[in-house]
VEXFI-304850 format. One line per field, with one value per residue (C-alpha): residue in one letter; x, y, z; residue number from 1. Coordinates in Angstrom, 2 decimals. Each point is the difference from the previous one (the first is absolute). Layout:
resn = [A:...] $
east = [X:...] $
north = [Y:...] $
up = [Z:...] $
resi = [NUM:...] $
! end
This chain:
resn = [M:T:N:T:T:T:H:S:Q:R:E:K:G:T:N:G:Q:H:V:G:Y:L:R:V:S:T:L:D:Q:H:T:G:R:Q:L:E:G:I:T:L:D:R:R:F:E:E:K:A:S:A:K:D:T:K:R:P:E:L:K:A:C:L:E:Y:L:R:H:G:D:T:L:H:V:H:S:I:D:R:L:A:R:N:L:S:D:L:Q:K:I:V:D:D:L:T:S:R:G:V:A:V:Q:F:H:K:E:K:L:T:F:T:G:Q:D:G:S:M:Q:K:L:M:F:Q:M:M:G:A:F:A:E:F:E:R:S:L:I:R:E:R:Q:R:E:G:I:A:I:A:K:A:R:G:K:Y:K:G:R:K:K:A:L:T:N:E:Q:V:E:E:I:K:A:R:K:D:R:G:E:S:M:S:K:L:A:R:E:Y:G:V:S:R:T:T:L:Y:A:S:L] $
east = [-60.99:0.33:3.32:0.31:2.83:0.07:0.27:3.58:1.13:-1.55:2.23:3.19:-0.39:-2.41:-1.79:-2.34:-2.71:-3.54:-2.42:-3.80:-2.67:-3.36:-3.24:-3.45:-2.68:-1.69:0.99:-1.99:1.75:3.10:3.19:0.64:-0.67:2.11:3.53:-0.56:3.00:2.28:3.09:0.59:2.74:-2.30:-3.73:-2.06:-3.77:-2.71:-3.74:-1.09:-1.75:2.06:-1.87:3.34:3.70:-0.13:0.51:2.63:1.04:0.20:2.09:2.31:0.16:0.89:2.77:1.27:0.55:3.50:1.59:0.04:-3.12:-3.21:-3.41:-2.67:-3.61:-3.00:-1.81:0.16:-3.08:1.86:2.60:-2.13:-3.71:0.49:2.28:1.79:1.18:0.84:2.13:1.68:1.03:1.19:1.95:1.76:1.04:1.19:1.98:1.71:0.97:-2.75:-2.04:-3.83:-1.75:-3.81:-0.71:-3.66:0.53:3.32:1.72:3.47:1.38:3.63:0.29:1.38:-3.60:-1.19:-2.90:-2.26:0.58:-0.49:-3.36:-1.23:0.79:-1.81:-2.84:-0.29:0.20:-2.60:-2.31:0.40:-0.82:-3.13:-1.20:0.23:-2.08:-2.61:-0.11:-0.60:-2.53:-1.99:0.14:-1.51:-2.81:-0.67:-0.31:-2.15:-2.28:-0.28:-0.80:-2.75:-1.54:0.24:2.38:3.32:0.28:3.68:2.32:-1.58:-0.22:2.53:-2.49:-3.75:-2.30:-0.64:3.71:0.42:-2.68:1.56:3.49:-1.67:-1.56:3.21:2.06:-2.36:0.60:3.74:1.47:3.10:-0.23:3.03:-1.45:-3.34:1.83:1.87:-3.10:-1.89:2.86:0.20:2.67:-0.74:-0.45:-2.94:-1.40:0.19:-1.35:-3.07:-0.75] $
north = [74.45:-2.22:-0.88:-0.34:-2.53:-1.69:-3.88:0.31:2.04:-2.73:-2.81:1.83:-1.01:2.34:-2.18:0.28:2.10:0.52:-0.53:0.48:-1.75:1.89:-1.17:1.11:-1.82:2.79:3.16:2.26:-1.46:1.41:-1.40:2.82:-1.73:-3.06:0.00:3.51:1.04:-2.80:1.36:-1.62:-0.08:-1.01:-0.30:-1.99:0.93:-1.69:0.38:-3.43:-3.02:-2.71:-2.76:-1.32:0.83:1.51:3.62:2.28:1.79:-3.16:-1.64:3.01:0.04:-3.66:0.33:3.06:-1.51:-1.31:-2.04:2.08:2.04:0.28:-0.06:2.00:-0.68:1.52:-3.28:-3.51:0.53:2.85:-2.50:-2.81:-1.15:-3.78:-2.08:-1.75:3.36:1.37:-2.95:-0.10:3.66:-0.03:-3.28:1.42:3.11:-1.41:-2.66:2.90:1.69:2.66:0.54:0.51:2.23:0.21:2.95:-0.38:-3.61:0.87:-2.98:-0.17:-2.79:-0.62:-3.59:-0.75:-0.06:-2.40:-2.55:2.23:3.02:-2.03:-1.47:3.55:1.17:-2.83:0.41:3.81:-0.48:-2.63:2.21:2.90:-2.31:-1.34:3.49:1.09:-3.19:0.88:3.46:-1.28:-2.46:2.76:2.29:-2.94:-0.69:3.67:0.27:-3.15:1.42:3.29:-1.70:-2.05:3.22:1.63:2.72:-0.96:1.34:-0.61:2.57:3.08:-0.12:2.20:1.29:0.41:-1.48:3.31:0.56:-3.42:0.91:3.34:-1.72:-2.70:2.73:2.11:-3.05:-0.95:3.65:-0.88:1.43:-1.76:-2.19:1.49:3.62:-1.22:-1.62:3.00:2.18:-2.48:-0.42:-3.78:-2.43:-1.47:-3.32:1.28:1.58:-3.10:-2.09:2.50:-0.29] $
up = [44.23:-3.10:-1.34:-3.87:0.02:-3.27:-0.47:-1.25:2.94:2.25:-1.76:1.00:3.57:1.92:2.59:2.64:-1.52:1.20:-2.76:0.16:-1.93:0.21:-1.70:-0.23:-2.08:-1.90:-1.62:2.28:3.12:1.47:1.53:2.30:3.45:-0.99:1.44:1.51:2.01:-1.49:-1.58:-3.26:-2.56:-2.76:-0.42:-2.48:-0.27:-1.85:-0.55:-0.90:1.29:1.65:-1.55:-1.27:0.00:-3.59:1.21:-1.73:3.25:1.93:-2.63:-0.13:3.76:0.33:-2.79:1.71:3.47:0.94:2.79:3.30:-1.02:1.92:-1.79:1.98:-0.69:1.85:0.45:-1.33:-2.34:-1.75:-1.18:-1.12:0.17:0.56:2.20:-2.87:-1.70:3.36:1.14:-3.31:-0.01:3.68:-0.60:-3.08:1.63:3.23:-1.87:-1.77:3.31:-0.21:3.29:-0.36:2.47:0.34:2.20:0.75:1.21:1.60:-1.64:-1.50:-2.09:-0.56:-0.96:3.57:1.20:2.79:-0.50:2.08:-2.23:-3.22:1.56:0.91:-3.59:-1.70:2.52:-0.86:-3.67:0.18:2.15:-2.58:-2.93:2.03:0.71:-3.68:-1.02:2.66:-1.36:-3.47:1.14:1.75:-3.02:-2.15:2.56:0.18:-3.84:-0.03:2.60:-1.76:-3.35:1.56:1.43:-3.38:1.57:-1.79:-3.37:-0.78:-1.41:-1.54:-3.75:-1.70:-2.59:0.33:-2.64:-1.63:-0.38:-1.50:-2.56:-0.71:-0.64:-2.30:-2.05:-0.22:-0.81:-2.90:-1.20:-0.20:3.21:1.22:3.15:1.50:-0.28:1.59:2.78:0.89:-0.22:2.25:2.46:-0.41:-1.47:-3.40:1.55:2.04:-3.05:-2.03:2.94:0.43:-3.83] $
resi = [1:2:3:4:5:6:7:8:9:10:11:12:13:14:15:16:17:18:19:20:21:22:23:24:25:26:27:28:29:30:31:32:33:34:35:36:37:38:39:40:41:42:43:44:45:46:47:48:49:50:51:52:53:54:55:56:57:58:59:60:61:62:63:64:65:66:67:68:69:70:71:72:73:74:75:76:77:78:79:80:81:82:83:84:85:86:87:88:89:90:91:92:93:94:95:96:97:98:99:100:101:102:103:104:105:106:107:108:109:110:111:112:113:114:115:116:117:118:119:120:121:122:123:124:125:126:127:128:129:130:131:132:133:134:135:136:137:138:139:140:141:142:143:144:145:146:147:148:149:150:151:152:153:154:155:156:157:158:159:160:161:162:163:164:165:166:167:168:169:170:171:172:173:174:175:176:177:178:179:180:181:182:183:184:185:186:187:188:189:190:191:192:193:194:195] $
! end
């Protein structure tokens, strides 16, 4: 169950909360299986890519955490996508007395970690970063092969050629771009780009 403790209530001395950070990359993905069965006092959920640390819920989560709290994260790649950001976040939290627990990897960091645990953490973060770069490389190679075979068309056009001609004619007759964009179900930016 999620507790709705406010930031000001936290500053009055409540310590030792279990806080969850859950993240998926796209709007159609769900955080349901992340941290399943873990009792949390507060949850921060985000639907955003982790290409950097400029994520509103991550920022709110990091500001919320206090000495004695534990941050629960499903896996290392949910918190950060590169080793540098990952190391910075974990070092900052543990220096403030916040423990960080990664459930998939079964790793917990408290700032009192031994050299073997630090090495494991860095290796797993590096492997996660390497795996993502391999996936991107395979995607680029797949697209290049599909293009060479004439099978890759890219993203489908928002408007057909016939629709563009209709819109041009209607625009010339004085109809507003906003009205046309709504009617054709596209943004005004897409409409201008198509014309």
